[in-house]
N, C-alpha and C positions, 0 to 999 in steps of 0.2 A: 428595678422599674418603679417609676413614679405612679402614684394613684391618679385617678381621673382629675383633670384640671379643676381648680377651684373657680368659684364664681367671681372672686376678686382676683384680678390679674395685675402683675406688676407693670408699672410704666417707668422704664429705665432712663435715668439721667446720668450721663457718663462725664467723669472729670479725670484729669491726669493726676493732679495733686490738690489736696484740700487740707485745711487745718484738721477738720474732723467731719466725716460723713454725717454724723449726728447733728453738728452745727449747721450744715447746709440743709439738711432735711427739716430741722426745727424752724429755720428761716422760711423755707417754702411752705410749711404747714402754717406758719403765722400769716402768710399771705394767701392762704386758701387752697393750697395744693390738695388735690383729691386723694382719697384712700387708695393705697396701692403704689403711690409715687415712691420710687426706689432710687436712692442716690448711691452710685458706685464710684470708686476711685481706685487708682493704681497704688496710691500712697497717701499717707496722712502725715502731717507735720506735728500734730498735737492730738494724736488719737488717745482716748481715755477709756477706762473701764469703770467698774463699780468703785465707789468711794474715791473717785478722782485718780485712781491708779493709772499709770501710763501704759498705753497699748503700743508695743513695739512691732512694726511691720517692716518686711523687706520688699521694696517697690516691685509690684507686679507678681508677687508670689502668693498673695492671700486674697480671700474673699474679704472685701471691705464694702459693706452695704448697710444703709440705713433706710428703713421703710416706714412711710407715714401711715398710720391707722387712725381711724376715728371711731372707736368703740363707744357705746353708750354706757359708760361706767362712771361710778362715783370715784373721786380721787383715791380713796383708800383701798380700791380694788384693782388699781392699775398694775400692781405687782403681779396679778394673774398672767399678765402677758409675758413675763419672764418664764414662766412654766410652759406657756404655749410655744415660745421661740426655742427653748432648750429641747423640748420634746421634738419639735420639727427637725432640728439639726441632728439629733441622736438617731431618729428614724431614717433620715436621709443617708447618713454615713453607714448605717446598717444595711439598708437595702441596696445602695448604689456601690458600695465598696466591700461589703461583708465584713465591716469593722465592728468589733464588740464595743460600741460606744456606751458610756454610762454618764450619768449626770450627778455631779457633786452639788449639793444644795448650796445656794438656791438655783444657780443656772450655769455653772461651768460644765461644759462637755469634755469628757476625758476618754482617752483611748489607752489601755495598758498603763493606767495610773497617771498618765501625763495629759496636761491640758492641750486640747486641739482647737477649742472654740471658746471665745468670750462673748457675752451678751450684755448690753446696756440699754435699759428702757428709760426714756425721758419724756416729759410731758410739756405741752404748750397750751396755754389758755389765752385765746385772743379773740378779737371781734369776728375773725373768720370761723370760730368754733373751736371747741377743745380737740386736742389731737394728741396721740401718743407716737413716739418715734422709737422704733426697735432697731438698735444697731447690733449687727452681727459681724464678728471677725473670725474667720476660719483659716488656719494655717494649711496652705495647699501644697506648695512645691518646695518649701524650705527643706534643705538637707543638712542644716546645722543652725544652731542658735548661739547667741552671745552667752558668755560664761555664767551671767547672773540668772539665766533662765534655762540653760541647756539641760539641767536635771529634771525640770518639771514641764517642759514643753515638748510637743511632738507635731507632726504634720501628716497629711494624707500620703505624701511622697515617702516619708519615712516608714510609715505603716504598711504601705502597699508595695513599695519598691518601684513605683512608676510615677511619673509626672502626669499632671492633668492640664487641660485647657481652663485657666482660671475663670474666664468669662462664662464658660458653659457651667462650671460649678456654681458660680454666682447666681446665674439664672435659675438653676435647679434648687438651690437653697432658698431663693426668694419665693419660688412657687410652692416649695414645701411648707414655708412658713405661712403663706396665705391659705393653703389648704387646712393647715392646723387651726388657723385663726377662724376660718369659716365654720369649721367643725365646733370650735369653742363657742361661737356665737349661736349656733343652732342647738347644740347639746348641752352647753353649760360647763362651768368649771369643774364640777364633779367628774364628768367624763374625761376631761383633759387630765386631771390629777390622777385618775385611776390608771391611765396609760403611763403617765410620768413616773409613777411609783415603780413600774416595771423596770425602769432604767436607773433608779436611785442607787448611787454609789455609797458604800460605807456603812450600810445597815449592819448592826452588831458589832461595829468597831468602836474603839475608844476615841474620843474626840476632845479637842480643846477649842472652845468658841470664845472669841473676843468680841465683846459689845462695849464700845467706848473704853472706859477704864476698867471694866469688869472682865473676869475670865471665868467661864463655866466649863467644868470637866465632867464627862460622863460617857455613857454608851449611846450611840445613835440607834434610836428605835424606829425612826421613820418620820412621817410628816402628819399633822392633823388635817382635818377637813378644809382648813383655810390655807394649807401649805406651810404652816409654821413648823420649824424643826423640832422634833421630840428628842430630848437628851435626858437620859435617866441616870441618876446616881443611887446611892444606898438609901437616900431619904425621900426622894421625890422624883417626878418627871417634870422637866423644864420645858416650857413651850416658848421658843425663840422665834420672833417674827423678823428680826433683822440681825445682821452681824457684820463686823468689820472683816473677820477672817475666821475660817474653819479649818483646823488642823487635825487630820486623822492619824491614828496611830495603829500599828498592826496587832499589838498585844491587848489583851483584855484584863483589866485590873479591877473592874467594878461589878459588884453583885447587885442585880436589880430585884427589888422586892423581897429581899431576905430579912432576917431578923438578927438582932445582936445577942440573943440569949444562947 
């Protein structure tokens, strides 16, 4: 069951095929589109994720939506919207389908260790006013994936054993996002982060984090009050605000806070 409808409601604009729903939404935001404008498509020819990674979709089988938001945020806090969006999707999958969703830092939503949703937040500063576009891709009805991602991707259909109406799921995901967004605006990031932590995946596991040309290894301890990843090794706790990739490992090889004597 969804919670009470948010004050901000989606305004849906539908397309058959686009290069990227984020591209369309950013262009609309540049030209004054109001908050809540939601661009949806059956397929993307150049979908993308974080760090320019390609987002692969099967036409008509996924949620592909990008929503225009106009938060009153300084640029270095826009990342908070990734936490809002991933929390919204995780809560929706849990409440609607009884799936044990989790969030791999910073914003990949996973079910049974496999990715089911990707999120990309981009910004637009124009004469019409600053805007953020939150792009969400959720695998809905796929029953198989290409070899390069088959071991790391899943879908609602694979997890529940039944297919869904993609348009309905898209609408509900969009409403869930805007509900979380309204709560974030009224209660602040601290409240959002507190709920997000309940879904965080991999706490206590060893991880390898790539940031540019650097690799940091350690144990995932959680996130700090700004949402930075806390990664501990034998010598210190690293606070990581961005990363190209986070790889989690099942075994624990690091002692945190011990001594060498």
